Steps between C-alpha positions, in 0.01 A plus 500: 500500500439169323164328488401150403425455132236234434473572127763241394328222694153601379624515141650153538172364639300652212743349250467154662121527488506597131747222417259250658216629278334695782367840388487814710147637530510783755629599840410715797746650745256648752621848411303824529207403278562124530436478127605207290776554248580300191812354335487688167815693594736255676728761659203695639341173615810409704516856635139476622549148640787623718356842597362385836576232761284235335316419178249253367569359156229337287617251237335284235613140492546316167163330560330841531448504877570822687719460808667742738833556669561717805838677495654644816801728489724504803562129515835348408572425133313185400211577736332755273193283433331477839190314378342373179213283376578130511583376152778258397639720221485818707661320792786379281565855377490647852724223635756548220494876554551464875788256453672732252480801735545336841824604668581772247582847627213746479544734202531859615440835333649828609 
């Protein structure tokens, strides 16, 4: 049985954020302990981000402000980011990410 694999899209989003000078701070996936986890180990970070149906991602903008993104898994590719703080740079990254993934087939894992 194949299941949807959101890791490629999440990895792409994290790369776009980093390329724009936006740093990852922490995330929460609402799991058992609802504890925050941190990006020191990128593969583990992506694993935790995609471990449940949704996640909240905290980022630091180049100007130092902390902003958040709400990720929902189950949507079509390009609709991963369901909500985020209003900010021109963050909006440009989310818009570019959505455009790059819209209409693509959903990656699957077996």
